[in-house]
C-alpha positions in Angstrom: -14.6 -25.0 -25.0 -14.1 -26.2 -21.5 -12.3 -24.2 -18.8 -9.0 -25.9 -18.1 -8.1 -25.5 -14.4 -4.8 -26.3 -12.8 -6.2 -25.5 -9.4 -9.6 -24.4 -8.1 -11.2 -21.2 -9.4 -13.3 -19.4 -6.7 -16.0 -17.2 -8.1 -17.3 -14.8 -5.4 -19.6 -11.9 -5.0 -20.0 -9.4 -2.1 -22.9 -7.4 -0.8 -21.8 -4.4 1.3 -22.9 -1.4 3.2 -21.7 0.8 0.3 -19.0 1.3 -2.3 -16.2 3.0 -0.4 -13.5 0.3 -0.1 -11.9 1.9 2.9 -15.0 2.7 4.9 -17.7 0.3 4.0 -18.1 -3.3 5.1 -19.3 -6.7 3.8 -22.7 -7.9 4.8 -22.7 -11.0 2.6 -20.2 -13.1 0.7 -20.9 -16.0 -1.5 -18.2 -18.3 -3.1 -18.6 -21.1 -5.7 -15.3 -23.0 -5.9 -15.0 -24.7 -9.3 -12.6 -27.6 -9.1 -10.4 -29.0 -11.9 -12.5 -32.0 -12.2 -15.6 -29.9 -13.0 -17.3 -30.2 -9.6 -18.1 -27.2 -7.5 -19.0 -26.4 -3.9 -20.8 -23.2 -2.7 -20.6 -21.4 0.6 -22.4 -18.2 1.6 -21.9 -16.2 4.8 -23.9 -13.4 6.2 -21.8 -10.9 8.1 -22.5 -8.4 10.8 -20.7 -5.2 9.4 -20.3 -3.6 12.8 -22.0 -0.4 11.3 -25.6 0.4 10.2 -26.5 -0.6 6.7 -27.6 2.5 4.8 -31.2 2.2 3.4 -30.0 2.9 -0.1 -27.8 -0.2 0.0 -30.5 -2.3 1.7 -32.8 -1.4 -1.2 -30.3 -2.8 -3.6 -29.4 -6.2 -2.0 -32.4 -6.7 0.3 -30.3 -7.1 3.5 -31.4 -4.9 6.4 -29.9 -4.4 9.9 -32.4 -6.8 11.4 -31.2 -9.6 9.1 -27.6 -9.5 10.4 -28.1 -8.7 14.0 -27.2 -12.3 15.2 -24.5 -12.9 12.6 -20.7 -13.0 13.3 -18.5 -10.1 12.4 -15.8 -10.6 9.7 -13.0 -10.9 12.2 -14.7 -14.1 13.4 -15.3 -15.5 9.9 -12.2 -14.2 8.1 -10.0 -17.2 8.7 -12.8 -19.7 7.7 -13.3 -17.7 4.4 -9.6 -17.5 3.7 -9.2 -21.3 4.3 -12.0 -22.1 1.9 -10.4 -20.1 -1.0 -6.8 -20.4 0.1 -5.5 -22.5 -2.8 -7.8 -20.9 -5.4 -7.5 -18.4 -8.2 -10.2 -15.7 -7.9 -13.0 -14.7 -10.4 -15.9 -12.3 -10.1 -17.8 -9.7 -11.8 -16.1 -6.2 -11.5 -14.0 -8.1 -8.9 -10.6 -6.5 -9.7 -11.9 -3.1 -9.0 -14.3 -3.8 -6.1 -14.7 -7.3 -4.7 -11.1 -8.2 -4.3 -9.9 -4.9 -2.8 -12.9 -4.9 -0.5 -12.3 -8.5 0.6 -8.5 -7.7 1.2 -9.5 -4.7 3.2 -11.6 -6.9 5.5 -8.8 -9.6 5.8 -6.3 -6.9 6.8 -8.6 -5.3 9.4 -9.2 -8.8 10.8 -5.5 -9.6 10.8 -6.1 -12.6 8.5 -3.1 -13.5 6.4 -4.3 -13.9 2.8 -1.6 -13.6 0.1 -2.5 -12.4 -3.3 0.9 -13.1 -4.9 1.1 -15.8 -7.5 -2.6 -15.9 -7.7 -4.6 -15.3 -11.0 -7.7 -13.1 -11.1 -10.4 -13.3 -13.8 -12.8 -10.3 -14.0 -15.7 -11.5 -16.1 -16.9 -8.0 -16.4 -13.7 -7.0 -18.2 -14.2 -9.7 -20.8 -17.8 -8.6 -21.2 -17.1 -4.9 -21.4 -14.2 -5.3 -23.8 -16.2 -7.7 -26.1 -19.8 -6.4 -25.6 -20.0 -3.7 -23.0 -23.1 -4.5 -21.0 -24.3 -5.1 -17.3 -24.4 -8.4 -15.6 -28.1 -8.8 -16.2 -27.7 -8.1 -19.8 -24.6 -10.3 -20.0 -26.7 -13.2 -18.5 -29.4 -12.6 -20.9 -27.0 -12.1 -23.9 -24.8 -15.2 -23.2 -27.1 -17.6 -21.4 -30.5 -16.5 -22.7 -31.8 -16.4 -19.1 -33.1 -14.0 -16.6 -31.4 -13.7 -13.1 -33.8 -14.8 -10.5 -33.3 -13.0 -7.2 -30.9 -10.6 -8.9 -28.6 -8.8 -6.4 -28.5 -11.7 -4.0 -24.9 -12.8 -3.6 -25.5 -16.4 -4.7 -27.7 -15.7 -7.6 -25.3 -13.1 -9.0 -22.3 -15.4 -8.3 -23.9 -18.4 -10.2 -24.9 -16.1 -13.0 -21.2 -14.8 -13.2 -19.9 -18.3 -13.5 -22.4 -19.4 -16.2 -21.6 -16.2 -18.1 -17.8 -17.0 -18.2 -18.4 -20.5 -19.4 -20.7 -19.2 -22.1 -18.1 -16.5 -23.1 -15.5 -19.3 -23.6 -17.9 -20.9 -26.1 -18.8 -17.7 -27.9 -15.4 -16.2 -28.3 -13.5 -19.5 -28.8 -12.2 -18.3 -32.2 -12.9 -14.6 -32.2 -10.1 -12.2 -32.8 -9.7 -9.0 -30.7 -7.6 -6.0 -31.5 -5.9 -4.0 -28.8 -5.1 -0.2 -28.8 -1.8 -0.9 -30.5 -3.4 -2.8 -33.3 -2.2 -6.2 -32.1 -4.7 -8.9 -32.9 -5.2 -12.1 -30.8 -7.8 -14.7 -29.6 -7.7 -13.9 -25.9 -10.8 -15.6 -24.6 -9.5 -19.1 -24.1 -10.0 -21.9 -21.5 -6.8 -21.0 -19.6 -7.0 -19.1 -16.3 -3.6 -17.4 -16.7 -4.5 -16.1 -20.2 -7.9 -14.8 -18.9 -6.0 -13.2 -16.0 -3.9 -11.2 -18.4 -6.9 -10.3 -20.6 -9.0 -9.1 -17.7 -6.1 -7.1 -16.1 -5.0 -4.9 -19.0 -4.7 -1.8 -16.8 -2.3 -3.7 -14.7 -3.2 -2.3 -11.2 -0.6 -2.6 -8.5 -3.2 -2.2 -5.7 -6.6 -3.2 -7.2 -8.0 0.2 -6.2 -6.0 1.6 -9.2 -4.1 4.3 -7.3 -0.9 2.8 -8.7 -0.4 0.9 -11.9 2.4 -0.9 -13.7 3.9 0.4 -16.9 5.2 -1.8 -19.7 8.5 -2.2 -18.0 6.8 -3.4 -14.8 7.5 -0.2 -12.9 4.9 1.2 -10.5 3.3 4.5 -11.5 1.1 7.0 -9.6 -2.3 6.8 -11.2 -4.1 9.9 -9.7 -3.5 13.5 -8.7 -0.6 15.8 -9.5 1.9 12.9 -9.9 -0.3 10.8 -12.3 1.9 8.9 -14.7 5.1 9.4 -12.7 7.2 6.5 -11.3 6.6 6.0 -7.6 10.3 6.0 -6.9 10.8 9.2 -8.8 8.1 10.9 -6.8 9.8 9.6 -3.5 13.1 11.0 -4.8 11.8 14.5 -5.2 9.0 14.5 -2.5 9.7 11.9 0.2 6.9 13.3 2.3 4.3 12.0 -0.3 4.7 8.6 1.3 3.6 9.9 4.7 0.8 11.7 3.1 -0.6 8.6 1.4 0.0 6.4 4.5 -2.0 8.9 6.7 -4.7 9.5 4.1 -8.0 7.9 3.3 -6.6 5.2 1.1 -7.4 1.4 1.2 -5.2 -0.6 3.5 -4.0 -2.8 0.6 -3.0 0.3 -1.4 -0.9 1.3 1.7 0.6 -2.1 2.0 1.8 -2.1 -1.6 3.1 1.5 -1.2 5.0 0.4 1.9 6.6 -2.4 -0.1 7.7 0.1 -2.7 9.0 2.5 -0.1 11.0 -0.2 1.7 12.6 -1.3 -1.6 13.4 2.4 -2.5 14.8 3.1 1.0 17.1 -0.1 0.6 18.4 1.3 -2.7 19.1 4.7 -1.2 21.0 3.1 1.7 23.0 0.9 -0.7 23.9 4.0 -2.8 25.0 5.8 0.4 27.2 2.9 1.4 28.7 2.7 -2.1 29.5 6.4 -2.1 31.2 6.2 1.3 33.2 3.2 0.1 34.3 5.1 -3.0 35.4 8.1 -0.9 37.3 6.1 1.7 40.6 5.5 -0.3 41.0 9.1 -1.2 40.4 10.2 2.4 43.1 7.7 3.6 45.5 8.9 1.0 45.1 12.5 2.1 45.7 11.6 5.7 48.9 9.7 4.7 50.3 12.7 2.7 49.6 15.1 5.5 52.6 15.4 7.9 51.9 14.4 11.4 52.0 17.2 14.0 55.3 17.4 15.8 56.6 19.8 18.4 59.5 21.4 16.5 60.3 23.9 19.2 64.0 23.9 20.3 64.7 21.8 23.3 66.1 24.8 25.1 62.9 26.8 24.6 60.6 26.9 27.5 57.3 25.0 27.1 54.3 26.7 28.6 52.7 23.4 29.3 55.7 21.8 30.9 58.6 22.9 33.2 58.3 25.8 35.6 54.6 25.9 36.6 54.7 29.5 37.5 53.9 30.4 33.9 50.6 28.6 34.2 49.5 30.4 37.4 47.3 33.5 36.9 48.5 36.8 38.3 46.8 37.8 41.5 47.0 41.2 43.2 48.2 41.2 46.7 45.3 41.6 49.0 45.4 44.3 51.7 43.3 44.4 54.9 40.4 46.9 54.8 40.8 50.2 56.7 38.3 51.2 59.4 35.8 54.0 58.5 36.9 57.3 60.2 35.6 61.0 60.2 37.8 62.0 57.3 36.3 59.3 55.1 32.7 60.3 56.1 33.5 64.0 55.3 34.9 63.1 51.8 31.7 61.1 51.0 29.5 64.0 52.2 31.4 66.4 49.9 31.2 64.0 47.0 27.4 63.6 47.2 26.6 67.1 48.3 23.9 68.8 46.2 24.9 71.9 44.4 
């Protein structure tokens, strides 16, 4: 079975300083762009991460600090990489949980506009794990009967991933699969949209999996004390949860998706307040019309303290008298008053 493409499918793999999406950085990215006509083109970039590469990471992928000292940082390469895969769907091995969110994190830090909306994602590992559950090395051996040469180099792993997907299409062309609800189907077909659905069964909102969609397409919190609750319901009862997540150690793409939900929720609340005010306005106007306007019903002959003779408005003042001079009698009286007994 051939892979039927409506637009290029970009297989890619990252080598990084570590596995923390928010804190670690890319040191190498390799992309093989498979075109609808069956041709492919490959590009590999070494990247200066801006931070030291931990020894344990270097031992895995073989890239050490001295190998990337003269390389450009991602902020200098980001636009070039984005342009190369701009019109492509994305595929990789464990790409939904790691490579795509890591790549998006770097794009966001570099200020590179790369939109994931209306793009398909094929995670070859998910097909493998749901059908066989093995590692990439085992997958390559199982499907292609080959050993990966230079394993853990970005290009070798990327090419192995592409060959594994093509072999999976052949092996599972007519194989039925049963989901958790007992529904049976033949999900591994040569259509990227169908593979996108099959390899995104958890339906993450943000790739890091902090939020997921339910069957109705509503976003749910997928961790902590609010796990399983609708994000909008959490905002209704605990609005400060938004600030906590935005200030916390979450990936930038997670924060971007949360911000989108927050703005939508805020707009709904504003519309509800406007509607409530509109509903209350007629009743308020009616009450004002039924209430008699204030009138001065005092008889015309009655004096008005605010009008007429202004003497009623003047405060009473005691007539001032000139002070008397101090004489001997006054001094004698004061002496008697303060005399000690």
